[in-house]
N, C-alpha and C positions, 0 to 999 in steps of 0.2 A: 877305537878312535883315538886320534890324536890328540894331545894335551893340549887345551885352549886356555890362554889367558884372560883374564877379565880384569880391567875394562878391555873390550876388544875394539882395536883400530881408535882408540881415544887417547889423546895425550892430554894430561892434565896441565893447566896454566898454573904458576907457581903458587898463587894464592889459593889454589883448589888443592893442593897436597894435603894441608893439615885437616880440612873437613873430611875428605875422603879417607885418610887413617883413622878418624876417630868413627865416623859413622859406619865403617866397613866392619869393626869389630862386633862380635855376636852380642856384647853386653851393651851396645848401644840402645838408647830406649826415646829420648828426645832431642831435637834440635831445631834451631833456625838460622838460615841463611839470610841476611839481608845485602844483597848485591846490587851495585848500580845497574843501568838498562845497558844491554848488550855485552853481557858479561859470561853470559852462557849458562844461566841457572837451569834451564829446562836439559840442555845437553848433558851437564852434569849430574843432575837429579836423574834422568832416566837411566844413565849407564849405573849409576848407583843401584837404582831399583832392579836393574837386570842381575847385577852380582849379589844382592842381597837375596835374591830370589833362589839363586843357585845355592846359597849358604844355608838356605833354611826351607823345607818344604811347606809350602803354605799358599794361601791368596793373597795377592798384592795389589793395592789400590793406588791409581795415580788419578789424582782429582784436580781437575781445573775448575774455574768457577761456573763454566758453561760446558754443555755436552759438546757442543759444536766447535768450541775452542780446543777441547781434548783432541777431537778428530783432525782439525786442521793443523794444529801444532806438533804433535808426535805423531798418531796414524798415519796421516798423510803428509807430514811436513817434513822439511829437509834442514840441514845445518848450514852454516855460513858457506861452507865449501861444496853444498850441494848433494852431500851424501845423506840419504833418508835416515831417519831417526830407526826406523825398524831394522835397518842395516847393522846397527850395532850389536843387534843379536845374531851371531855369526851362524851362517848356515851349517857349519860344520856342527854346531851344537844342536840344532833342532833336526838338521838331516832330513828325514822323510816326513818328519811332523811338520814340515813348512806350510802345506795346504791343510792338513789334517788339524793340525794344532792352532791355527791362525783364525780367528773367527771375526771376519769382516763387519757382521750385522751389530754384534755388540763391543767388536774394538776388545778383543781378549787373545791373549798368546800364551799357549800352554808351553811347557818347558819338559824336557825329558827325565828330570827328577820330579815330577807331578805338580810342580808349582805352576801358578798361571798368574799373569799380570794384567789385571783390566783398566780400562781407562774409562773414566765416569766424569760427569759434571756436576756439582754440589746443587745446581739447579733443580735437581729431581734427587732430593735427600731420600726419598722412599725406595729410589731402585738400590740404596746402598744399605739402609737400616734392615737389620735383621740377618745380614751376612756375617762371615767369620774370618776378617782379614788379620794377619799377623804384622803386616807393615803396610804404611800410608804415605805417599808425599802429596802435599797439599802445594800446589803452584800458583803464584800470586795470590798468597792467602788475604792479604788487605781486601780484595774485592769479592771474597767468596760469601756466599750467602750465610747472613747470621745465625748461629748456633749449630752449625753442621760438625764442629769440633766436640760438642756437649754430646752429640748424639753417638759418636764415635770412638770416644776416649775409653767408657765403661768396656767395649770390647777388647780393645787393645790392652787394657789392663787385666781382663781375664786371661788373654791369650800371652801376656808377658811380650806383648809386640811393640813396634818401634814407630815412630812418625816424625817426619821432617817436613818443615815449613820453609817455603821460599817467597820472596816477593821484594818488591820496592816499597817505600811509605806512601800511604794515602792520607796524611794527617793522622791525630790523635783520637778520633772519635771514630774508630773501629777495633775489632777482636784482634787484628794482628799487632797493634799497639799494645793492647792489653796483654796479649800472650808475651810480648816483648818485654814489657815492664817487670812482669813475675819473673821472666827467665833471666835475667839479669841482677835479680835479687842475689846478696852473698850466700844464702843458704841454698840455691837452688842447684839442682844438678843437671841442668839442661846445658847441651853445647850451644853457643851464640857466636856465630860469625858476623859483625857489622861491618861492611867495607864501604868505601867512598871511590870515586874514581882516582883520587890521590894515591890510595892503596894499590889499585889494580892498574892504574896507566890506561884504561879504557873506559870510555872512548878517549881520543886523544883531545889536548886542549884546543887544537884547531878545527876538530869537528865539531866540539862545543860552541866555539865561537861562530862557526858557521850556522849553528842552530840559532843562536842568539841574533845574529844579523838577520836570519829569515823570518824573525819574529816570535820565537818561542819564549815565553816569558819567563824572567828570572827564577818565581816562584817554582815553576815546572822544572827549571834546570837543577834547582836545588833539591827538588825532590826526586828527580829520576837519575842525576848523575851524582850528587852529593848524600843520597838517601837521608833527608833530613825530614825529621817528625814534624817539626816546628812550622813548617811552611804551609800547613793546611793541605786540604783537600781540593788541588787545583782542578777548576774545571765544575765543581758541584754547584748547584742552584740555591741551596740553603745552608751550607754548613756556617756562614757568617752569622746568620740568624741563629741558628742552634747552638751557636758557641755562646752568643749574648745571654742567652735564655740560660744557659748552665751556668755562667757566673752570676746571674740573678738569682740563682737559687729556684728557677720555674721547675725543675726536675725533683719532684719531692712526692709526698703523700697526697694524693688528690683524692678522698672517699668519696664513693658513691652517696649523693644526699637523695633520699626518697621524696623529699618536698619538691623537688624538680625533675621533669620529664628528661628522657635520655633519646637524643638524635642518634640516629646511625648514617654512615656515609660507604657506600659499598663501590668497590671495583670489582666487576666481574671479567676476568680474563678468559683467554682461551685456555683449553686444556684444563678446564675446571679449576682454574686459580682464581683465589678470592682473597681480597683484603677488607677490613671493615674498622672505621674509627666508631667510638662511642663518646659522645659529648653531652655535657649538661652546661648550660647559659645562666648565669645570674648576671643581670644588667649587662654591663659591658665585658664581664669576665667568662672567659672562655675555658671551661673545665675539660681537659682530656682525659677520661677516667680509665678506659681500657681500648684494647686493639686486639683482633683477632686476624690470623693469616691463615690459609690452608690450601693446599694443592693436591689436584686429584680428589676432590671431594664434590659430588652432585650439590647443586643448589638446593635441593631438599635436606639434604644433610647440613649444608651450612644453616638454613634457616632453623632447623631443629636446634643448631647448636646456640643460635642467637636467642630464641625463645626459652632456652633453659637457663639464661643467665637470669640473676636476681634484680632485673631492671624493669621499671616502667617507662614504656616508650611513648615517645610523643609523636614521633614520625621516622620514616625509612627513606632514604634518598640513594638513587642509581643513576648512572649517566643514561644518556639518551638512547644508547643502541640496546638497551633492555626491552624497548618495544619492538625489535626486529622479530619477526616469526623465523623460526628454525625450521629448514627444508624436511627434516624428518617426521615432525609431528604437526607443523603448519600452525603452532604454538609459540607465542614469545615468551621469554623468561619471566617478564611482568605478569602475563596469565597465571605462570607455573607457581610464581611466588603468591600471587592472590589466592589461588586456590588453597594455599597452604600456610596461610594466616598471616602475610605480612604484604600490604599494600604499599607499593612504591610511589613515591613522587620523584618525578623524572628532571634531572639538572640538565638543562639546555645545552646544547654543543656550542662552546665558544672558542676562539683562538688561543691555542696552548700556551703562547707568551702572555696573554690576559690573564690566564689562569695562574700561571706563576708568579706573574705580579701581584695578584689576588693573595696568594700563600705570604709572600715577602711581607705584606701590609698587615696580615691577619697574625702572624706567628708571635709579634710582640704582646698580643693580648692573651695569650695562651699559657696555661699551666697543665703540665703533663703528670699524671701518676708515674712514679720513678720506675716501679716493678712491672705495674701491667702493660705498659706501653713502650717497654724497653725494644722490643724487635721495632715496631712502628717508628720510632726516633731514630734507629739506625737505618731506616729505609730513607728517611728524609735527610738525614746527614749524608748518606751515600748518593742519593739521586744525581746524576751527574750528565753533563753534555758529551755528545760524541765527538771523539779526536780525530781528525785527519791528520794521519802520522806524515804523510807527503808533504802536506802545507803547514804541518806542525803547529795546528790552529783548532779551536773548538767552532763546532757549530752551534745552532740554537737548538738542534734535533738532540733529544735525550738518548743516550747510550743504551742499548738492550741491557737489562741489568735486573735482579732479582728484587731491586728496590722499587721497580717502576709501579708495583700494583699498589705498595703502601701510600706512594707520593701521589699517584692520580686520585686514590680514594681521598686524600687529605685534600687534594686541589677542589674537589667536588665540595667538600666542605666549606672551603673559603670562599668559592663563588657564589653560595646562597646564606652564608651565615648572617650578613647584616640584613636579609629579610626576614629573619627569625627574631624579631624584636620583641623581648620580654617585657612587658609593663606590668605593675603592680596596682591592682584595685585597692587603695587604701582604705577604702569603706568595708571591706572584707578581709578576710585571710586566705582569700582564693586567688591565685595567680592567673592571669590570662595570656595567650599568645595571640600577637597580631602579626600577619604575614604582610610585609610591605610589597609592593609591586616588584622592587628590585632593590639594589644597593648602590650608592654611588662612590666611586673610589676615582684614583688617578687614571685608572684605565677606562672609567666610563660605567655605564649602568649595566649591570647584570641580571637577568631575569630567571628565575624557575619557570620552566616550560608549563604553559597553560594550554596546551593543545588538545587535549581531554580532561575537563575539569573533573569528570567522572573518577579521574584515577587521582585526585587531591586530597580525597577523604582522609580523616586521622583515624587510626585505631590505636586505642589505649590498651594499657594493662598487657601488652605483649612483648 
């Protein structure tokens, strides 16, 4: 076989030479690349991953925020010149292994030295945990599912493996900024390259001005092209309110008070995804004491986990579609939950924007437990609008994201919380709960569904 030089058919831009020379070294362990949009992050990192896989035999992961994104960008995608990403693995290298070594179903490429590169999404972390990679690239890390690095770094530490993170900033309320802040400390051993378009010359000032004239917000220009963490997470729904709570010290120790009942608010998504908020209410003070999130577990398993917590429950709330019968067993999830000890009250379906406005109104009254609600708060901070790259504008439709389940469950809470008016009977030491018909806000009156009053009973002590 003829000698093959890697990277194959890839020419470094001037600013890419330094990170390549650093990361290609066998002793490289951790690095962060913060480059402006349109500067070839994925093309550079994909070629680096190929070269590293030929340098040391092992399993390598290229992890995107979502599985479909990994497929679209790398497995099926092309660079700006129309060259497919997969073609940067030379045919001379894989030879007869082209068909045998490339598995389309799970996006896996085997190499002749025994290494393999697998494309995955952090939206399904269970597909990654338990494996044994020696190298990982996280692309667009600022929008990854929270906690994915914590799952995988012990494996790399055990294998003496490496990790490289790339992306553009999305404000300061995410793990990318937290990681970056640690990496730039004087005592850090991480390699960090933080560039703006003034460093790379891409995109041109004319192209940026065209975006500006087309209506691209200045904050988004600063974020995408000048890689500014301080501009905030542009396009998010609640980041302003969450930052105000942070400044006011509302993320603190919020202990469970056994004298107050606990309300739970659930979002039950597809593929057995689940998010649950745990709330206690004292007068107009809303105490968010806990958060639970799980993927690929059954409703029965989720109910068991909730019942095992040391809380006395006042009521449990779920969205309207919990009443829909499943085709497989002609039984609704409401009925399944009732059989296993949780009787849900149903939150009436209301327009999405009405619910989002309710969240914005309710958040200033909330106190969040700093430790137990950390993942849920990240979901609220990250929950963002879908962006149309052609029109360079945001719609009112939420983008598909790992954060949607937590944000949806919190929206259900905000829609009904003012109907849970807690009054104190001053003649006794026993509090009582009165449900109002609905609650009034700028968005109008919101009701808890009463289509089936038999399903509105409260079961305590679970």
